[in-house]
N, C-alpha and C positions, 0 to 999 in steps of 0.2 A: 372405338368411338369414345370421346371424352365427354363426361357430363359436366354441366355447369355447377359451380360451387353455390351453396345456399346463399352466401353473402351477395354474390353477383345477381342472383335472381331477386333478392330483396331490394337491392339498389336499382335494378331495372324497373321493378314494380313501383318503387317510390318515384322514380323519374317519370314514369308514365302517368302516375296519379297527379303529380305536380306540374305537368306540362302546361295547363292553362294559366299558370302563375309565373311562367318564365318571363313575360314582359315586366311584371312587377319586380322580379329578381334582377332583371337588367336595369331597371330604374334605380334599384338600390345600389347596384354597382356604380352607376353613373354618379349618384349622390355621394357615395364614399370617395370616388375619385375627385369630386368637386371639393371635398373637405381638404384634400391635399393642396389644391390651387388656392383655397382661401387661407390656409395656414402659411403658404408662401407669400401672401400679400402682407402679412403682419409687420415685417420690418420696414416697409416702404415709408411710413411717416417718419420714422427715426432716421432713415437714410436721407430724406429731404432736408431735415433740420441739420444734420451733420454736414452734408455736402454743401448746403447753401451758406450756413452761418460760419462754419469753421473751415470748410474747404474752399470757399470763395467761388464756387461754381454758380452759374446762373440758374434760375428756376427752370424746370422742364417746360417745354412748349405747351403741353396739354394743360398745365396749371396756369400758364400765362394767359391762355384764352379765357379762362374762367374769372380772371381778376380784372377789375376795372383799372384804368390808367390813373396814376397818381398815388397809388397806395404803396406804402413803404414795404420792402421785402420782409422786415421783421414782423409786421402786422399780418402779412399774408401767411407766414409760417405759423404764427400764433393761432391763426384761425384754421388753416388748411390741415396741419398735422393732426390736431384733435378731431377734426371733421372726418378725415380719412380713417382715423382709428375707429370712430363710431360706425362708419360705413362697413368696415371690415368686421367689427363685432356683430353688427346686424346680419351681414351675410353669413357669418359663422352660425349664428343662432337659427337663421332660416334653413340653412343646410342641415343642421342637427335636428331641428323639429320636423322637417320634411322626411328625413331619413327614418326617424323614430316612428312617425305616423305611417309611412309606407311599410315599414317592417312589421309593425303591429297589425296593420290591416291584412297584410299578406299572410302572416302566421295564423291569425284568427280564421281567415277564410279557408286555409289549408286544413286546419284542425276541424272546422265545421264540416268540411267535405268528408274527411276521414270518419268523423262521428256519424254522419248520415249513412255512409256505406256500412259501418259496423252495426248500426241500429237496423238497417234494412236486412242485413245478413242474419242478425239475431232473431228478427221477427219471422224469418222463413225456416228457422230450425224447428224440428219437432219437439214437443214438450216432453 
């Protein structure tokens, strides 16, 4: 019969103690994956400017819906590219702040739970 290694027992104990916080950890994973998506949006304003002004391609359909008729394409790009860049920066900030907040909250709650168990155990020890 093979005995479990002490490391495996410790990891199993930690996993059982942190089980109530797995939804928080899943949320952190989703927020970290969202940072990849936000980072991939960064070159879109530059792509619009280069494709439209230098490549001679028409504006994308989704941008054409937002623009009133009669506005010159140069004016559209002068407004749309910086506006898109601001939206991307705001999304990046919100993702980073949300990730930091959830990570801090989860870590503090886990430590609080560990400390409560340790204090409860220490109080039941004989003097």
